[in-house]
N, C-alpha and C positions, 0 to 999 in steps of 0.2 A: 632473436627477436626480443628486445627489451621494452618495446612500447606498442600499444594498440589502442583503438578507440571502440566505443560501443557501436554496434551495427544499427541500433535503433534505440529510441528512448525507452526506458523501463515502462511497463504497462501503466503504473499509477503516476507517471510523469508525462504522459502523452497528450494531455489537453490542458488548456489554461482557463481558469475561472477568474473573472474580474473581482479582485479582493480590494475594495475601495474603503478606506477608513472613513471617509466623509459619507459614503453611502450608508454605512452602518450606524452613523449618528443622526441620520436624517429621518426622523419619525414621520414627518409629513409625506416624504416619498414612499416610505413603507406602506402607509395607508393607501395612497393613490395607486401604487403599483401592485397591491395585493391581489386584486381581482384577476390580473393577467399572469400571476406567478404560478409556479408548480411546487408541490410539497412532497418531500421524500419522507416516508414513514419508516422508522427503524424501531424494531421491538427490543426488548430487554436483552436478547441474545445477539444483537447486532445484525438481525436479518431484515430484509426488505422484500416486498413482492416483486417477482420477476415473471415476465411472460415471454414465450417463444413466438417469433414471427417467421413466416415463410416468405421467400422472395416473390414479389408480385409478378403477374404475367406481363404487365406493362408498367412503365414508370408512373408513379403516383405523386400527388402533391404532398408536402411535408405534413406530418401529423399535427393537428391543432392542439392536442393536449395529451398528457400521459406519457410522452416520450420526447426526447430532444429532437431537433430538426435535422441532425446529422445522421447520415447513413440509414435513412428511413427505409430504403429499399433492400437493405442487407438482411438476410435471414440470420436467425440466432436469438439469443436471450436479449431482452431489453428491460431496463429498470422501469418498473411501473410506478409512476408518480400520480399525484392527485391534483386536480385543478384547485387552487387555493380558495376560489370562490365557493366551491362545493364542500370545502373542509370547514371553513369558518368565515364569519363576516369580516374579520380583521385578524391581523397576526396575533395568535395567542401569546400570553406572557412568556411561555417557555419555548416558543419557536425560535430557531436560530437561522440567521440569514447566511446562506452559503456563498452567495454572490450572483453574478450575471454571466451568461454565456449564450451566444447565438440568439440574441434578442429575447431571452427568457431570464426571469429571476427565479432562483431556487432557494427554498427554505427547507428546513428539516425539523421534525418533531419526533419525540419518543412516543410510540403508540402501539396499538394492538391490531390484530388482523381485521376486526370489524370496522376500523377506521380507513381501510383502503378502499379503492374504487370497487363498487358493488356490481359492476356489469360483467362478472365472470370470475371464476376462481383462479388464483395465481399461487404457485408455490412460493414460500418465503425462504430465501437463501442468504447466506452471509457472504461478505466480500471475498473471503478466502476461497470459497467454493466457486463463485461465478464471476469474480472480478476480471479474470483474464479473458473471458469471452464477451464481456460487455463492450459496446462502443467506448472509445477513449473518454469522451466527455462524461458519460454516465458512470464509468468507473471512478473518475475523479470526483464527481459529485457525491457518490456513495462513500468514498474514502473520507471526504471532508465531513460528511454527516456523521459517520461512525466515530471519527476522532473527536469532533466537537461535542457530541452528545455524551460520549463517555467521560469527557472532562467535566461536564456539568454534573453528571451523576456523582462524581467524586469530589466536587468542590462546593458542596452545599453549606459547609461550615468553614469559618475563617481559620487559616493556619496559625494566625497570631494570637487570637483571643478566644476562638471557639464559637463566636457569635454566628448566627445564620447569615448567609449571603443571598443576594438576589441578582438576577441577570441585568445587564446593562449593554448598551450598544448592539442591540439585535443579537445578543448571545455571545458577543466576543469579549465580554468582561463580566465579572461578578463583583459586587460591592458589599462589604460587610456592614451590618447594621450598627455595630458598636463604634468602630473607628473610621468608617466611611472610606477606607482605602480600597483600591481596586486590585483584583487578581486577574490574571490572563491565562489563556489556555497553555498547558504544558506540552512541550515537545522534547523528548529525550533523544539526543544525538547518539547514533551508534555507527561504528565503522564496519564495513564488510569488505574483505580483501581476497582477491584471487592471487594466490601465490603460484608462480611458475618458475621454471629453471632457465628462462631466457631462450629455450629451444622448443622441445616437443612434449614436455611433461608438466602436469599441473597437480598441485597438492590438494586433495579433498579429504574431508573428515566427517565423522558421524557423531552427533551428540548422544549422550547416554539415554536421553529421553526419546530418541527416534527409534523406530523399528529397524531391524536388520536390513541392509542393502541400501538405505537412504543416505546419500552423501551430498555434501554441499561445500561451499567455500567457508572460510573462517570469519567470525564476526564477534563483536563485543561492544559494550557501552563505554562511552567517553567519560573519564573521571573528571572531577572538579580540578580546574587549573591545568588541564592537559590539552596539548594540541592534537589535531586529528592524526598527524603523521606519527607522533609519539604513541598514540593509542594503538595504531596499526602494529607498530613494532612490539609494543608490550603484550598485546593480546595474542599475537602469533607465538611469541616466545613463551608465554604462560601456557597456552593451550597445547602446543605441539613441540616446544623446545627448539624452534628453528629461528635463526637470525635472518632478517630480510634487508634488502637494499633497494635502491631505485624505486622508492614508493611514489606512485603517480596516481593522480585523481582520474576517475572515470565518469562519475555521474551520481545522482542521488534520486531517492524515491521515498515518498511518504509510506509509512508502514503502521497503520492505525490499529495495532494489536498489542497494547491499546493506544500508544501515542508516540511512536518512534519515528525518527527520520534516519533512513539507511543511507550512508554516505560511502559510495563505492570507490575502491582503490585496487590497483594491482601492484605487485612487488615481486622481486626476484630473490630466490634462495638457492642454495647449493644442495642438490638432492643427496649428496654424500654425507651431509650432516645427519647424525642419528636423531630419530624422532623420539621425543620424550613426552608422553601424554600426560595432561592434567586429568587423572582418572576420575576426578569428581565431575568433570564436564564432558570429556571426550572419550568415546568408547573405542574408536578406530581412526586412524589417519594413514593415508598411503598416497604415493606418487602414481599418477595414472598417465600412461602414454596417450598421445593424440589418437593413435589407431585403435586403442582399447576404449576410447571414449565414443567412437562412432556409433556403436550399438546403443549406448545409453542415450545419445542424442536423438536417435530414431525411435527409441522405445517409449512406452508410456511413462509419464512423470509420476510423482508421488500420488497425486489425487486420483489419477486414472489407472493406477497399477492393479493388475489382476493376479490370480494365482499363477498364471502362466509366466508372470514376470518375477516370481519368487526366486531368489538366488542370483538375480542379475543386478548390476549396478543401476540404481535409480537416482535421477536428478530432480531438483526442485521444479515446480510448475512455472508457467510463464508469468504468473502474477509477481513473483519475486524478482528483484533486481539481480539476485544470484544467478538465475537462469540466463538473463540477458548478458551477464558478464562471461559466463561459461561459453555461451553461443558465440560471443564476439571474439574471445580468445581462440576458440577452435577455428573460426573463419579466418582469423589473421594467420594462424599457423598453416592452414591449407593454402591460402593465397601465397604465402612465402615459398611453398614448395612448388 
């Protein structure tokens, strides 16, 4: 088996938001549409209010505010947004326009807990903790909010001359006061690659910063002037000393921790090659047979691991494209047999 496809979109790539450049420049439309918009509040630690809903006894009409119109009858966590008209009379200068989806316009602001809806307490959770359980649209909205607000936090001064910058285009650009040139949100491309042997084994590794038993596929940042495929080959050779071939694209996913784009590939390698670890980054790497992966696929992931899981192979949670890639490879191997 030298090829396979993702069985489902990665969690943070499962919904579309209208990202219209003309909309971002239309200040009049911002003012007119503000009263019907929703605001996502993100605190300095990247957390937003989340509430848990139970399945209704009978179907109900879509929520008027505080949640997207999709999956309103589904139990589970929901991103708690605030009606813009209750937040402010007009878009605040530091508010960022996320876009439109399902007849709603979404904005985001950096804020504190007392700025959230006041009709009941809600826990504040970060995207990494709750993103995989949110409806697809709400996960995408929160990912965009976290990424864009993080960029604003770190772009308050011009990289050219050090002068202050101010937001423009509903938060999708910043303009420096001295030279009047624009800066735009940064996205750092990173490749992530599932290496397999073309048959029943997959190569998994553990970074030095991870606790024992936590394994995933290999990843690394793209360097200046480098193609994605060249980055895949270089990173795998650097981290585990293995040469790969048949590099194929799988899919991509935003990863706003703080501003990455994970670009997924798979590639083939010979398991007879000796593994040579980059001991500054990789603590362990090993080939895992499909049958030995079954337990890890059924077991708790990193976030939900308990003491009972200690000593067992643990895989990334569903929020990461890494888990989608592993699930997809395992499904392809199973179907082949």
